[in-house]
TORMISE-214668 format. One record per residue (C-alpha): residue number from 0; residue in one letter; chain; x, y, z. Coordinates in steps of 0.001 Angstrom, whole numbers, plus 500000, padded with zeros to 6 digits. Layout:
TORMISE-214668
R num residuo cadena     px     py     pz
R NUM       A      A      X      Y      Z
...
//
This chain:
TORMISE-214668
R num residuo cadena     px     py     pz
R   0       M      A 181874 575492 306926
R   1       I      A 180230 578345 304633
R   2       N      A 183597 578371 302639
R   3       L      A 183123 574469 302068
R   4       L      A 179528 574892 300885
R   5       T      A 180396 578014 298589
R   6       K      A 183176 576068 297083
R   7       I      A 180778 573255 296399
R   8       L      A 178276 575535 294836
R   9       L      A 181232 577089 292700
R  10       I      A 182220 573818 291464
R  11       I      A 178846 572795 290722
R  12       S      A 178169 576191 288698
R  13       N      A 181353 575837 286925
R  14       A      A 180361 572045 285853
R  15       L      A 177111 573384 284238
R  16       L      A 179055 575970 282029
R  17       V      A 180046 573496 279316
R  18       P      A 176832 572092 278819
R  19       D      A 175076 575371 278900
R  20       I      A 177525 576364 276060
R  21       L      A 176624 573186 274286
R  22       L      A 173126 573873 274258
R  23       L      A 173591 577369 273168
R  24       F      A 175530 576082 270096
R  25       F      A 172624 573514 269619
R  26       F      A 169971 575942 269807
R  27       T      A 171912 578422 267642
R  28       G      A 172232 575668 264864
R  29       V      A 168421 574710 265105
R  30       T      A 167348 578560 264978
R  31       V      A 169639 578843 261716
R  32       V      A 167661 576086 260222
R  33       Y      A 164329 577212 261130
R  34       L      A 165251 580553 259868
R  35       G      A 166195 578864 256588
R  36       G      A 162772 576944 256359
R  37       I      A 160754 580173 257151
R  38       I      A 162773 581866 254497
R  39       A      A 161940 579173 251962
R  40       E      A 158231 579172 253091
R  41       Y      A 158175 582939 252510
R  42       L      A 159768 582622 249018
R  43       K      A 157020 580041 248289
R  44       R      A 154037 582017 249609
R  45       K      A 155185 585136 247926
R  46       K      A 155198 583161 244576
R  47       Y      A 151673 581432 245036
R  48       E      A 149864 583885 247481
R  49       P      A 148598 586236 244847
R  50       L      A 147196 583362 242621
R  51       F      A 145512 581782 245879
R  52       R      A 144115 584991 246971
R  53       E      A 142580 585557 243686
R  54       F      A 141512 581904 243901
R  55       I      A 139606 583232 247088
R  56       S      A 138327 586260 245708
R  57       E      A 136651 584360 243081
R  58       I      A 135088 581878 245384
R  59       K      A 133603 584963 247461
R  60       S      A 132341 586635 244347
R  61       H      A 130128 583451 243709
R  62       P      A 128512 582637 246938
R  63       E      A 126070 579774 245213
R  64       R      A 128885 578145 243615
R  65       R      A 129855 574861 245178
R  66       L      A 133621 573679 245135
R  67       R      A 135113 570237 244330
R  68       V      A 138626 569154 245717
R  69       E      A 139792 569253 242074
R  70       D      A 138876 572960 241621
R  71       I      A 141461 573769 244264
R  72       P      A 144958 575094 243410
R  73       S      A 147300 572359 244075
R  74       N      A 150405 574452 244339
R  75       Y      A 149676 576604 247248
R  76       G      A 151327 574955 250252
R  77       F      A 149724 573979 253442
R  78       V      A 146244 574882 252453
R  79       S      A 146423 572756 249284
R  80       K      A 148347 569968 250866
R  81       V      A 145633 569570 253594
R  82       L      A 142872 569840 251044
R  83       M      A 144249 567397 248645
R  84       K      A 144505 564537 251173
R  85       M      A 140691 565075 252514
R  86       P      A 138452 561968 252035
R  87       R      A 134944 563174 251403
R  88       G      A 133153 563919 254600
R  89       A      A 136100 563930 256989
R  90       Y      A 136504 567573 256499
R  91       E      A 136451 568627 260555
R  92       K      A 138840 566071 261362
R  93       Q      A 141123 567222 258614
R  94       L      A 140770 570650 259704
R  95       D      A 141497 569630 263451
R  96       D      A 144502 567861 262416
R  97       A      A 145899 570749 260214
R  98       Q      A 145060 573128 263231
R  99       L      A 147421 570760 265411
R 100       A      A 150315 570614 262809
R 101       M      A 150285 574356 262964
R 102       E      A 150367 574552 266430
R 103       S      A 152999 572107 266701
R 104       A      A 154979 574091 264318
R 105       V      A 154638 577300 266182
R 106       S      A 155137 575846 269823
R 107       R      A 158652 574399 268451
R 108       L      A 159688 578129 268185
R 109       S      A 158505 578960 271658
R 110       L      A 161184 576635 272952
R 111       G      A 163916 578933 271433
R 112       I      A 161900 582150 272636
R 113       R      A 162229 580785 276329
R 114       L      A 165413 578564 276374
R 115       G      A 167447 580882 274346
R 116       P      A 167810 584120 276895
R 117       M      A 167498 581535 279956
R 118       L      A 170604 579669 278423
R 119       G      A 172172 583040 277822
R 120       L      A 171759 584379 281222
R 121       A      A 173136 581232 282840
R 122       G      A 176011 581527 280467
R 123       T      A 176489 585000 281924
R 124       L      A 176127 584158 285835
R 125       I      A 178195 581075 285778
R 126       P      A 181546 582804 284687
R 127       L      A 180952 585530 287107
R 128       G      A 181956 583740 289923
R 129       P      A 185343 582757 288658
R 130       A      A 185816 586327 287358
R 131       L      A 185086 587649 290767
R 132       V      A 187677 585154 292037
R 133       A      A 190210 586044 289350
R 134       M      A 189754 589976 290126
R 135       A      A 190482 589244 293908
R 136       E      A 193819 587301 292958
R 137       G      A 194679 589904 290311
R 138       N      A 194606 587690 287654
R 139       I      A 193398 590276 284934
R 140       A      A 193742 587416 282045
R 141       A      A 191444 584730 283719
R 142       L      A 189268 587769 284726
R 143       S      A 188697 588914 281019
R 144       Q      A 188525 585388 279810
R 145       N      A 185490 584873 282042
R 146       L      A 183822 588201 281241
R 147       V      A 184223 587450 277403
R 148       I      A 182467 584145 277967
R 149       A      A 179785 585898 279986
R 150       F      A 178969 588700 277553
R 151       T      A 179198 586220 274446
R 152       T      A 176675 583796 275860
R 153       T      A 174355 586652 276594
R 154       V      A 174559 587739 272873
R 155       V      A 173937 584248 271465
R 156       G      A 171023 583640 273973
R 157       L      A 169209 586942 273084
R 158       F      A 169794 586195 269462
R 159       I      A 168260 582851 269736
R 160       G      A 165212 584235 271665
R 161       G      A 164738 587368 269535
R 162       V      A 164637 585584 266156
R 163       S      A 162801 582820 267204
R 164       Y      A 160120 585248 268297
R 165       V      A 160022 586859 265242
R 166       M      A 159725 583783 263201
R 167       Y      A 156860 582823 265753
R 168       L      A 155016 586137 265113
R 169       I      A 155344 585525 261425
R 170       R      A 154220 581593 261233
R 171       Q      A 151426 582373 263739
R 172       R      A 150138 585021 261472
R 173       W      A 150293 582805 258279
R 174       Y      A 148858 579807 259956
R 175       A      A 145967 581945 261041
R 176       Q      A 145258 583053 257758
R 177       D      A 145575 579249 256399
R 178       L      A 143052 578123 259056
R 179       N      A 140799 580858 257984
R 180       D      A 141164 579840 254251
R 181       L      A 140682 576135 255180
R 182       E      A 137507 576769 256989
R 183       F      A 136175 578958 254306
R 184       I      A 136839 576362 251463
R 185       I      A 135612 573558 253484
R 186       K      A 132318 575238 253917
R 187       R      A 131846 575613 250174
R 188       L      A 133011 571838 249309
R 189       E      A 130276 569688 247677
//
């Protein structure tokens, strides 16, 4: 009876290997696309950040000065985009919407942080059963093939999780600064 149950579990486990590998491919692609997006955002921020910091510094040096939306530089990414869309008087709502959009962008990365290593671990453990069976039968070719699958899925899963985590930290820092800038500018708008 136990042998039958063990064989059934082995069949179920082996059936999960293909979806696991496909999900690893999918999340690797998504991670690479997000990495491209963060590089593009970094280059844009690098180009316009000094100008925007100068603008913020100028506002701070004249505390009595009130701002109009037209005074805000239109070429500084998310902050400018949010401020240009703001109807008069709806500043708090726009600020809340901006915060939700930023949280949404960052939370997508948390999926890769959690699922990458999970899928990598599953891809490691699933082929170990057949690898042990192959070792018991003396089939070195099947053993080595299953071990290669086990180790490569681990590496890919850790790559997805690690890169997602780094992007998460970078975006979280950027967006915290953006929200701080938005709040500061909104307090100074007429």
